[in-house]
C-alpha positions as CSV (number, residue, x, y, z in Angstrom):
1,M,-23.4,7.1,-29.6
2,T,-23.9,6.8,-26.0
3,S,-22.3,3.4,-25.8
4,T,-19.1,4.9,-27.6
5,A,-19.1,7.8,-25.1
6,Q,-19.2,5.4,-22.3
7,D,-16.4,3.1,-23.7
8,T,-14.0,6.0,-24.2
9,P,-13.3,6.8,-20.4
10,R,-13.1,2.9,-19.8
11,K,-10.3,2.7,-22.6
12,A,-8.5,5.6,-21.1
13,R,-8.6,4.1,-17.7
14,R,-7.4,0.8,-19.1
15,S,-4.5,2.6,-20.9
16,R,-3.5,4.2,-17.6
17,A,-3.6,0.9,-15.7
18,P,-0.1,0.3,-14.0
19,G,2.0,-2.3,-15.5
20,R,0.1,-2.6,-18.7
21,G,2.6,-2.3,-21.7
22,V,5.5,-1.1,-19.7
23,P,8.8,-1.8,-21.4
24,L,11.2,-4.0,-19.8
25,A,14.0,-1.5,-20.6
26,L,12.0,0.9,-18.1
27,L,10.7,-1.6,-15.7
28,A,13.9,-3.2,-14.9
29,P,15.9,-0.3,-13.8
30,A,12.6,1.1,-12.0
31,L,12.4,-2.0,-9.9
32,I,16.3,-1.9,-9.1
33,G,15.9,1.9,-8.2
34,L,13.0,0.9,-5.7
35,A,15.0,-2.0,-4.3
36,F,17.8,0.3,-3.8
37,L,15.7,2.6,-1.6
38,L,13.8,0.0,0.2
39,V,16.4,-2.7,1.0
40,P,18.3,-0.5,3.3
41,L,15.4,0.5,5.3
42,L,14.0,-2.9,5.4
43,A,17.5,-4.1,6.8
44,L,17.4,-1.5,9.4
45,V,14.1,-3.0,10.6
46,V,15.2,-6.6,10.2
47,R,18.3,-6.1,12.0
48,A,16.9,-4.1,14.8
49,P,17.7,-5.5,18.3
50,W,13.8,-5.7,19.1
51,R,14.5,-7.6,22.3
52,D,16.7,-5.0,23.8
53,L,15.0,-2.2,22.2
54,P,13.2,-0.9,25.3
55,D,16.2,-0.9,27.3
56,Q,18.3,0.9,24.5
57,L,15.5,3.6,24.2
58,T,15.0,4.3,27.9
59,S,18.6,5.0,28.6
60,P,19.4,8.6,29.9
61,A,21.8,9.3,27.1
62,V,19.1,8.6,24.5
63,W,16.5,10.8,26.2
64,D,18.8,13.6,26.6
65,A,19.7,13.4,22.8
66,L,16.1,13.0,21.9
67,R,15.0,16.0,24.2
68,L,17.6,18.2,22.9
69,S,16.7,17.1,19.2
70,L,13.1,18.0,19.8
71,V,13.7,21.3,21.5
72,C,16.3,22.5,18.8
73,A,14.2,21.3,15.9
74,T,11.1,23.0,17.2
75,T,12.9,26.2,18.0
76,A,14.8,26.3,14.5
77,T,11.3,25.8,12.9
78,A,9.9,28.7,15.0
79,L,12.8,30.9,13.8
80,S,12.3,29.7,10.2
81,L,8.7,30.8,10.3
82,V,9.5,34.2,11.7
83,V,11.9,35.1,8.9
84,G,10.8,32.5,6.4
85,V,7.3,33.6,5.8
86,P,8.2,37.3,5.1
87,L,11.0,36.2,2.9
88,A,8.7,34.0,0.9
89,W,6.1,36.8,0.5
90,L,9.0,39.1,-0.7
91,L,10.1,36.7,-3.3
92,A,6.5,35.9,-4.6
93,R,4.7,39.2,-4.3
94,T,7.4,42.0,-4.9
95,D,9.7,42.7,-7.9
96,F,13.1,44.1,-7.0
97,P,16.5,44.2,-8.7
98,G,18.3,40.9,-8.1
99,R,15.4,38.8,-7.1
100,S,16.5,35.8,-8.9
101,L,20.0,36.0,-7.2
102,V,18.3,36.3,-3.9
103,R,16.1,33.3,-4.6
104,A,19.3,31.3,-5.7
105,L,21.0,32.1,-2.4
106,V,18.1,31.3,-0.4
107,T,18.1,27.8,-2.0
108,L,21.7,27.4,-2.0
109,P,21.8,25.6,1.4
110,L,19.7,22.7,-0.1
111,V,22.8,21.7,-2.4
112,L,25.4,23.0,-0.3
113,P,27.2,20.2,1.7
114,P,26.0,20.6,5.3
115,V,29.6,20.6,6.7
116,V,30.4,23.4,4.5
117,G,27.7,25.2,6.0
118,G,28.8,24.5,9.5
119,V,32.3,26.1,8.4
120,A,30.5,29.1,7.0
121,L,28.7,29.5,10.3
122,L,31.9,29.3,12.1
123,L,33.5,31.9,9.9
124,A,30.6,34.1,10.4
125,L,29.3,33.6,14.0
126,G,32.6,32.3,15.8
127,R,34.4,34.3,18.2
128,S,36.7,35.5,15.6
129,G,34.1,35.5,12.8
130,V,33.0,38.4,10.7
131,V,29.9,39.0,13.0
132,G,30.7,36.6,15.9
133,R,33.7,38.7,17.3
134,W,31.3,41.8,17.5
135,L,28.8,39.7,19.5
136,D,31.5,38.4,21.9
137,E,33.0,42.0,22.4
138,W,29.8,43.9,22.8
139,F,27.5,41.5,24.3
140,G,29.6,38.6,25.5
141,V,27.5,36.2,23.3
142,T,29.5,32.9,22.1
143,L,27.3,30.9,19.7
144,P,29.7,28.1,18.6
145,F,29.7,24.8,20.7
146,T,26.5,25.8,22.5
147,T,22.8,24.6,22.2
148,A,22.2,28.1,20.6
149,G,24.6,27.0,17.9
150,V,22.8,23.9,17.3
151,V,19.6,25.8,16.7
152,L,21.4,28.2,14.4
153,A,22.9,25.3,12.4
154,E,19.5,23.6,12.0
155,T,17.9,26.8,11.0
156,F,20.5,27.5,8.3
157,V,19.7,24.1,6.6
158,A,16.0,24.1,7.3
159,L,15.0,27.6,6.3
160,P,15.1,27.0,2.6
161,F,12.5,24.2,2.7
162,L,10.0,26.5,4.4
163,V,10.7,29.3,2.1
164,I,10.2,27.3,-1.0
165,S,7.1,25.7,0.3
166,V,5.5,29.1,1.2
167,E,6.6,30.8,-1.9
168,G,5.0,28.3,-4.1
169,T,1.9,28.5,-2.2
170,L,1.8,32.3,-2.4
171,R,2.4,32.0,-6.2
172,A,-0.6,29.7,-6.6
173,A,-2.8,32.0,-4.2
174,D,-4.9,34.6,-6.0
175,P,-3.5,38.1,-5.5
176,R,-6.8,39.6,-6.3
177,F,-8.0,38.9,-2.7
178,E,-5.2,41.2,-1.3
179,E,-6.1,43.8,-3.9
180,A,-9.9,43.6,-2.8
181,A,-8.8,44.0,0.8
182,A,-6.6,47.1,-0.1
183,T,-9.6,48.9,-2.0
184,L,-11.6,48.5,1.3
185,G,-8.8,50.5,3.1
186,A,-6.7,47.6,4.6
187,S,-3.0,48.2,4.7
188,R,-0.8,45.8,2.8
189,F,0.5,44.2,6.2
190,T,-3.3,44.0,7.3
191,A,-4.3,42.4,4.1
192,F,-1.6,39.8,4.6
193,R,-2.3,39.0,8.0
194,R,-6.1,38.8,7.7
195,V,-6.3,37.5,4.0
196,T,-3.2,36.0,2.5
197,L,-2.1,34.1,5.7
198,P,-5.4,32.2,6.1
199,L,-5.2,31.2,2.5
200,I,-1.7,29.9,2.5
201,A,-2.0,28.3,5.9
202,P,-1.8,24.8,4.6
203,G,1.5,25.5,2.6
204,V,3.0,27.2,5.7
205,A,2.2,24.1,7.8
206,A,3.6,21.9,5.2
207,G,6.7,23.9,4.9
208,A,6.9,24.0,8.7
209,V,6.9,20.2,8.9
210,L,9.5,19.9,6.4
211,A,11.7,22.3,8.0
212,W,11.1,20.5,11.3
213,A,12.1,17.3,10.0
214,R,15.1,18.6,8.1
215,A,16.3,20.1,11.4
216,L,15.6,17.0,13.4
217,G,17.9,15.0,10.8
218,E,20.7,17.7,10.6
219,F,24.2,16.4,11.3
220,G,27.1,17.8,9.4
221,A,26.5,21.6,10.1
222,T,25.8,20.8,13.7
223,I,28.8,18.8,14.5
224,T,31.0,21.4,12.7
225,F,29.4,24.5,14.2
226,A,28.2,23.1,17.6
227,G,30.2,20.1,18.3
228,N,29.2,16.8,20.0
229,F,28.8,17.3,23.6
230,P,26.3,15.1,25.5
231,G,23.4,17.0,27.0
232,R,24.4,20.2,25.4
233,T,24.9,20.0,21.7
234,Q,24.5,16.0,21.1
235,T,21.3,15.6,18.9
236,M,20.0,12.3,17.8
237,P,21.9,12.1,14.5
238,L,25.2,12.8,16.5
239,A,24.2,10.2,19.1
240,V,23.8,7.8,16.3
241,Y,27.2,8.5,14.8
242,L,28.8,8.1,18.1
243,A,26.9,5.0,19.1
244,L,27.8,3.3,15.7
245,Q,31.5,3.3,16.9
246,N,30.9,1.8,20.3
247,D,27.5,0.2,20.4
248,P,25.9,-0.7,17.0
249,A,22.8,-1.9,18.7
250,A,22.2,1.6,20.2
251,A,22.9,3.1,16.8
252,I,20.2,0.8,15.2
253,A,17.7,1.7,18.0
254,L,18.2,5.4,17.6
255,S,18.1,5.1,13.7
256,L,14.7,3.4,14.4
257,V,13.4,6.4,16.2
258,L,14.4,8.8,13.4
259,L,13.0,6.5,10.8
260,A,9.7,6.4,12.6
261,V,9.7,10.2,12.8
262,S,10.5,10.5,9.1
263,V,7.5,8.1,8.2
264,A,5.4,10.0,10.6
265,V,6.1,13.2,8.6
266,L,5.7,11.6,5.1
267,A,2.2,10.3,6.4
268,G,1.4,13.8,7.7
269,L,2.1,15.3,4.2
270,R,0.6,12.4,2.1
271,D,-2.1,14.5,0.8
272,R,0.3,17.1,-0.4
273,W,3.2,15.0,-1.7
274,T,2.2,11.6,-2.1
275,R,-1.4,11.6,-3.5
276,A,-1.7,10.4,-7.1
277,V,-3.4,13.0,-9.5
């Protein structure tokens, strides 16, 4: 009996062993898909001008684009945290009419073409936009084609990543801790700040990293709403696009920087997204 009990887990492990009994009809397209994803990245590494890479990466234009990208992506992530965490809590913890519609609208930028998002931002916040004209007339604030415009464009596309991540974490967290804090006299905001927020901190951190990475790689909404002005609105993706037309070696060097950042983000989230279960 003991021998049978010990053999059962071994058989289960053998049955789950990778590559055992995989149908060729599934293995072949899986390998094609893997190659389709890996070959372009490997080509970027193989064709990189490694000898000239230090000179390419130390040019003032590259550092300006990198500095602007880091500053704008970090600011966009901070804005996403300020408004995204409360929005995620609203979607996860409250029940109100039209909640499904609100959730759909929040996730819309995930599937909306970024250039369409840039056009929408122009129509809303441009000098003649629905809101932008009042900002211009009342406060003299012009957002398009400015560094602030870059931040807003990146926030628009990055915010849904944070909201989805935090909402999922909130739904997984046990609400009874908040209820227990409420029975002890804590207000709902105090319970959120002192109980819920520490519980969901890993989810908030993961969402913030994803939002930061998405903001760093934003292109379509940025070039549409903020333009491509070196030192003011030209971020790393825009610099890659411009360099590709004039200096392919520089474009490859800049792409390697963004690739390294993406790999670092994926490595930082490996326990959350890539760990086998």
